[in-house]
N, C-alpha and C positions, 0 to 999 in steps of 0.2 A: 524489604521491599517497598512497603507502604511509606516509609519515610525517605525514600530516595527519590526525588522529583524526576530525574532522568529516567530511570527504569520504569518508574511507574507510567511516565508520558509515552514512552516506545510501547509498552505494551497496551496502553488506552487506544494508543493510534492504529495499533496492529488489530486490535479486536473490533474498533469502530469501523476500519477499512473493510475488514471482512464480512463483518454483520450488515451495516447499513448499504455498503457498495457492491454487494455480491448478488449480481441479476443473472447469474448463469442458468437458473432454472426458467428463467422468462424468455431465453432465446429462442426456443421453437415457437413460441408465440409471436415474436419479432419476425422470425423468418416467414411464416406462414400468413399472418393477418396484417403485420403492419410493413414490411418489406417487400412481401410477395415473392421471395425468391426459392421456395421450396427446399427440398432437402440438400441439394447442392449448396445452395446459399447458406443453409444451417451449419453444413460441415466447415463452410469457410468462417462464419462468425465465430464457431468454436475455436478455430486455429488462429483467429487474428490475436488474441492476448498472447498466445505463446510465441507468434512471430515477433511481436513487439518485445516480448521478454527476452528472446534469443538476441535480437539486434542489440538492446541495450546492455544485456550481460556481456556481450563482446566488446562493446565500448568500455564498460567498466573494467573488465579483465586488463586492459592496456593502460588503465590509469593507476599511477603509482601514488599519488597524493590527492587528497580531497580536504580543501578547507571548509571549515564549518560545517561538519557532517550534520550536526543536530539542526541547523537551519535547512540543509537540503532535504532531511527527513520531513520536516515540516511541509516545505514547498512541494516534494514529490506527492504526498499524501493529499495535499491542497488539491494538486493538478490532476491526481487519479480521481478526485470527485468532479472536477470540472469536466474531465473527457467523459465521465460516467454519465453526467448530466446531458452532455451534448448526445451521446449515444441514445439516451433514453427519448429525446424528442425529435431525433432525426427520423425522416422518412426516404433518405437516401442511402442505397446498400453501400456504395463506396465509401461515402462518408460515415457510416455506422462501422464499417470495417476497419476505417483509419482511427476512429476514436476507440474502439477497442484495443487496436494494436498501441495506441498512445497510452492507453490505460495500463496494458501491461508492461510497457517500457517503464512508466512512472512507479508502478508498483514493484518491479525490480530494483529500481533505486532506492526505494523506501525499504524493502526486504533486507537487502544486502547491508545498508548502513545501520538498520535498526538492529540487526544481529550482531555486527560487529560492535556497536556501541554497548550492548548488553553484555557481551564478553569482556569487553575491556573494564567496564566500570564495576563488575560485580566481583566482590572478594572471593579467593579461592575457597574459603571455608563454606560458603552457601552457594556456590555455583550450581550444584546439582540441583538444590531446591528453587533457585530461580530458573533454572532452565526447565524443570518440571511445570512450574506455575505458567512460565512463558508458551510450553506446549499446549498447555490446555487451551490458552487464547487462540494459539495458531490452529489447533485441530478442531476446535468446536466453534470458532466464529464462521468459517465458510457454511457449515451444515446448518447452524441455527440461522444463519443469513438466508439460506435457500428457502427455509420455511417461513422467515419473516417476509420475504418477497412474495411468495405465494399467498400467504394470509393477506398481505396489503393490496395485492393486485386484485384479489377477488373483491376488493372494496372500492379502490380507486382506479383499477386498471393498471397494466403493465407500464404505460408511459409515464403516468404520475409516480408510480412505485419507484421506477428506475431513477427518474429526475429528482424527486423528493431524496432517496437514498444519497446519490451523489452530491447534493446540496448540503445534507447532514455531515458528510465526511469532510467537506471544505470546511464547514463551520466549526467542526470540532478542531480540526488542524489550525484554523485561525485562533480559535480559543486558546489552544496550547502555545501559541506563538508568544503569548505574553508572560510565559515562564522563562526569565532571563537564562536560567542555568540550561535550559533547553535550546534556546534560541543561539546563545553562544557557546554550545559545547564544541570543544576541540579535542581531536585525538593526539596524546602525546606519543612520540615516537620514541622506543627504547634506544638509549645510547649505551655502547660498551663501557663497562666500568672503569676501565683503564684509561680512557680518554679524560676522564675527570669533568665532562662537559655536562651542562644542564639539559635536561630532557628538551626536545625541540617541540614546537608545535606544528603540525601539518595539517 
């Protein structure tokens, strides 16, 4: 796994997005002190990410082809960071809700494509081990991110914490964009053996 740039990059993006861009623990502070929307508004803020994810999941379910999925992962993670930053500095409830929904949509794109890429490029004989390592990133990133957000917010405040976290996520995605094997990665579609055709890029 450490010697495979595509798999390693997908896991690094996963962990960085969950660790630096996970500001869910700060939503009560935003609802009470920054946006002033109370418990009802807090409930809407919690649902915004899921609403965006639901819409994007529906869109992706009807897509049969995705060209350059590696590039799309980089773009979606980068946009997740941008939307998170805009949410962090927003003082308008409707705009904050929209940014959280957009972040949820971007996260869905990166999540689906990252997992698809990992499954397709991992050799069968080590698939279980790679999946277990990926699960460690996926399962520990959000929880550690909540701790990081709370600890940093006590020092620089919730707005700075969320904005800086979003910028870090975007910066990491931009940094990994220089890896050509990730940026140019394409999924090869399986072709029935009897056709004798070469695999097609999709």
